[in-house]
LOVO-470751 format. One line per field, with one value per residue: x, y, z of N, C-alpha, C, O in turn; residue in three letters. Coordinates in steps of 0.1 Angstrom, whole numbers, plus 5000, padded with zeros to 4 digits. Example, Ala and Ser with C-alpha at 12.3 -4.5 7.8 and 13.67 -1.06 7.14 Angstrom:
! LOVO-470751
n.c1 (5132;5128)
n.c2 (4943;4978)
n.c3 (5078;5071)
ca.c1 (5123;5137)
ca.c2 (4955;4989)
ca.c3 (5078;5071)
c.c1 (5132;5129)
c.c2 (4967;5000)
c.c3 (5078;5079)
o.c1 (5142;5134)
o.c2 (4967;5011)
o.c3 (5085;5080)
res (Ala;Ser)
This chain:
! LOVO-470751
n.c1 (4766;4774;4797;4787;4803;4830;4829;4844;4839;4842;4842;4845;4872;4866;4846;4863;4881;4876;4873;4898;4914;4899;4916;4936;4939;4956;4979;5009;5010;5003;5022;5044;5036;5038;5066;5079;5067;5081;5106;5105;5102;5128;5145;5135;5142;5168;5175;5173;5186;5214;5212;5213;5200;5191;5185;5157;5148;5145;5122;5094;5101;5109;5087;5063;5072;5080;5048;5038;5050;5036;5005;5008;5018;5014;4986;4972;4964;4951;4968;4950;4962;4964;4936;4926;4952;4952;4937;4946;4972;4967;4955;4977;4992;4975;4968;4992;4995;4974;4982;5008;4992;4979;4955;4952;4964;4994)
n.c2 (5023;5007;4980;4961;4943;4952;4974;4993;4984;5003;5033;5058;5069;5068;5050;5028;5024;5009;4985;4979;4981;4957;4937;4938;4929;4910;4911;4908;4915;4940;4950;4947;4961;4989;4988;4985;5011;5029;5026;5034;5061;5067;5061;5078;5102;5103;5100;5125;5139;5132;5138;5113;5103;5075;5063;5063;5046;5022;5027;5015;4988;4984;4994;4980;4954;4945;4946;4932;4903;4904;4901;4878;4861;4860;4874;4861;4866;4886;4912;4946;4965;4956;4959;4980;5007;5032;5040;5020;5032;5051;5044;5029;5045;5061;5041;5039;5066;5059;5039;5051;5070;5055;5047;5021;4991;4982)
n.c3 (4758;4790;4801;4832;4838;4835;4851;4879;4912;4932;4937;4947;4971;4999;4998;4993;5013;5036;5026;5014;5042;5052;5038;5048;5071;5084;5109;5104;5080;5075;5089;5076;5052;5069;5073;5049;5040;5057;5047;5019;5024;5036;5016;4998;5009;5011;4989;4978;4995;4989;4959;4948;4923;4912;4930;4933;4917;4934;4948;4942;4939;4969;4982;4968;4975;4998;5007;4988;4996;5022;5013;4996;5016;5041;5044;5022;5001;4970;4961;4961;4947;4921;4910;4916;4916;4922;4942;4960;4962;4976;4998;5013;5025;5037;5054;5068;5085;5097;5115;5126;5140;5155;5152;5142;5146;5154)
ca.c1 (4760;4787;4799;4789;4812;4842;4828;4849;4830;4843;4840;4850;4881;4857;4839;4873;4889;4870;4874;4919;4915;4897;4922;4946;4933;4967;4986;5019;5006;4999;5036;5051;5032;5045;5081;5080;5062;5094;5117;5104;5103;5141;5150;5132;5153;5184;5177;5168;5200;5225;5213;5217;5185;5191;5178;5141;5145;5143;5108;5088;5105;5106;5070;5059;5080;5070;5033;5031;5052;5027;5000;5007;5023;5009;4975;4971;4953;4954;4970;4936;4968;4958;4924;4924;4962;4957;4931;4952;4986;4967;4951;4987;4998;4966;4970;5006;4992;4967;4991;5016;4987;4975;4940;4953;4970;5007)
ca.c2 (5013;5005;4969;4966;4930;4956;4986;4988;4986;5013;5049;5067;5059;5065;5036;5017;5020;4999;4970;4979;4975;4943;4932;4943;4921;4902;4923;4908;4919;4951;4952;4945;4974;5000;4987;4993;5027;5037;5023;5042;5074;5068;5061;5092;5112;5101;5101;5142;5145;5128;5138;5101;5100;5063;5055;5064;5030;5013;5031;5006;4975;4985;4994;4967;4942;4945;4949;4918;4894;4907;4898;4866;4845;4864;4876;4853;4873;4890;4927;4956;4971;4949;4962;5000;5012;5047;5036;5009;5037;5059;5037;5024;5060;5062;5029;5040;5071;5057;5028;5063;5077;5040;5042;5009;4980;4972)
ca.c3 (4770;4800;4807;4839;4844;4834;4860;4891;4922;4943;4928;4958;4980;5011;4993;4989;5022;5046;5017;5017;5055;5055;5028;5058;5086;5091;5114;5098;5065;5078;5099;5062;5046;5075;5072;5034;5035;5065;5039;5009;5027;5040;5001;4988;5015;5009;4972;4976;5003;4984;4950;4943;4919;4908;4944;4930;4911;4942;4955;4936;4943;4982;4985;4967;4975;5017;5007;4983;5005;5031;5006;4990;5025;5054;5041;5014;4989;4960;4964;4955;4936;4907;4907;4923;4917;4926;4956;4969;4970;4992;5013;5018;5028;5050;5066;5076;5090;5109;5125;5131;5151;5171;5149;5135;5156;5149)
c.c1 (4776;4785;4803;4802;4828;4842;4839;4841;4831;4845;4842;4862;4872;4850;4851;4877;4891;4872;4890;4918;4912;4909;4939;4950;4950;4978;5000;5022;5006;5014;5043;5051;5039;5062;5087;5080;5075;5101;5117;5105;5121;5146;5148;5142;5162;5183;5181;5182;5211;5225;5216;5200;5184;5184;5168;5141;5136;5126;5100;5089;5101;5095;5063;5065;5076;5055;5031;5036;5039;5015;4997;5013;5018;4992;4966;4957;4955;4955;4954;4949;4965;4946;4921;4943;4965;4952;4937;4967;4979;4961;4968;4992;4988;4964;4981;5002;4985;4975;4999;5006;4978;4962;4941;4962;4984;5011)
c.c2 (5012;4990;4965;4954;4937;4968;4976;4990;4996;5029;5060;5061;5060;5051;5021;5012;5012;4984;4967;4978;4959;4932;4930;4933;4917;4912;4922;4914;4934;4960;4956;4959;4987;5002;4994;5005;5033;5035;5031;5054;5076;5069;5070;5100;5112;5101;5117;5147;5142;5131;5122;5096;5082;5059;5052;5054;5019;5016;5018;4995;4975;4983;4981;4954;4936;4938;4933;4906;4891;4898;4880;4853;4847;4864;4867;4856;4881;4906;4936;4964;4969;4956;4975;5006;5019;5046;5031;5022;5049;5055;5031;5036;5063;5053;5035;5054;5068;5048;5042;5069;5067;5042;5029;5001;4980;4964)
c.c3 (4778;4801;4822;4847;4847;4847;4876;4904;4932;4935;4938;4964;4997;5010;4999;5007;5033;5036;5018;5031;5056;5048;5036;5068;5090;5095;5112;5087;5069;5083;5086;5053;5050;5073;5060;5031;5040;5052;5024;5013;5029;5026;4996;4996;5013;4994;4971;4989;4992;4968;4940;4934;4913;4922;4945;4924;4920;4947;4954;4943;4956;4988;4985;4969;4991;5014;4999;4988;5015;5028;5003;5002;5035;5055;5028;5007;4979;4962;4954;4945;4919;4903;4906;4926;4922;4942;4965;4974;4979;5000;5017;5030;5040;5059;5079;5087;5103;5117;5130;5140;5162;5164;5144;5146;5148;5155)
o.c1 (4786;4774;4815;4807;4837;4852;4841;4837;4822;4854;4841;4864;4874;4847;4850;4877;4902;4871;4894;4925;4920;4911;4949;4962;4955;4985;5007;5033;5013;5016;5048;5061;5045;5068;5096;5088;5083;5102;5127;5110;5126;5151;5157;5151;5167;5194;5190;5185;5217;5235;5220;5191;5173;5177;5164;5130;5126;5118;5098;5080;5091;5093;5059;5062;5070;5052;5024;5029;5032;5013;4987;5013;5015;4986;4954;4946;4967;4945;4949;4944;4965;4945;4913;4947;4976;4958;4935;4972;4985;4960;4967;4994;4992;4958;4981;5005;4987;4974;4993;5012;4973;4953;4930;4968;4984;5020)
o.c2 (5014;4986;4965;4955;4933;4970;4965;5002;4997;5030;5072;5049;5050;5043;5010;5001;5008;4972;4956;4967;4951;4921;4924;4931;4923;4919;4931;4919;4940;4972;4967;4966;4995;5013;5003;5011;5039;5046;5035;5061;5086;5080;5074;5104;5123;5103;5121;5159;5152;5127;5121;5088;5079;5049;5043;5049;5012;5006;5012;4991;4968;4974;4974;4945;4925;4927;4924;4896;4881;4889;4873;4841;4837;4857;4867;4851;4885;4913;4932;4970;4977;4959;4980;5009;5020;5049;5034;5022;5054;5062;5027;5034;5068;5055;5036;5052;5072;5052;5045;5075;5070;5036;5023;5008;4978;4957)
o.c3 (4773;4803;4826;4858;4855;4853;4880;4904;4940;4926;4934;4963;5004;5019;5004;5012;5039;5042;5022;5033;5061;5052;5033;5072;5100;5088;5117;5084;5061;5081;5085;5050;5043;5072;5059;5024;5032;5046;5019;5004;5023;5024;4988;4989;5013;4988;4964;4991;4987;4962;4929;4939;4912;4921;4952;4927;4917;4949;4964;4952;4959;4997;4994;4963;4993;5018;5003;4987;5015;5035;5007;5000;5042;5064;5026;5006;4981;4965;4943;4934;4910;4892;4898;4937;4927;4952;4977;4985;4987;5010;5029;5041;5050;5070;5091;5098;5114;5129;5140;5149;5172;5171;5141;5154;5136;5150)
res (Met;Ser;Asp;Thr;Ala;Thr;Glu;Lys;Lys;Tyr;Gln;Thr;Phe;Ala;Glu;Phe;Tyr;Pro;Phe;Tyr;Leu;Ala;Glu;His;Ala;Asp;Ile;Thr;Cys;Arg;Arg;Leu;His;Phe;Val;Gly;Ser;Cys;Leu;Val;Leu;Leu;Cys;Leu;Val;Ser;Ala;Ile;Val;Thr;Gly;Asn;Trp;Met;Leu;Leu;Trp;Leu;Leu;Pro;Val;Ile;Gly;Tyr;Gly;Phe;Ala;Trp;Val;Gly;His;Phe;Phe;Phe;Glu;Lys;Asn;Arg;Pro;Ala;Thr;Phe;Thr;Tyr;Pro;Leu;Tyr;Ser;Leu;Ala;Gly;Asp;Trp;Val;Met;Phe;Lys;Asp;Ile;Leu;Ile;Gly;Lys;Ile;Lys;Phe)
């Protein structure tokens, strides 16, 4: 017997992504996510190029730091990461791609 109160509402990423986008309606929040994702990529490349693997410790700080500032101060909502960690991580990168190709306003 399953407890419906503890079941998650979204069973697939395709169902989750429209919710994810609605949670990122504020342009400043989206921009902070985008900047954080860019810095994560730069930090990752830097760690690989320099061999300074300690830089990898910065990845979650940079990624979540920018995103959570966007949510708490601009979007004024609770990040979906707390309920849907994997879908949210995928959503960050899909939204990043959608901003890059102009599908979502930056």
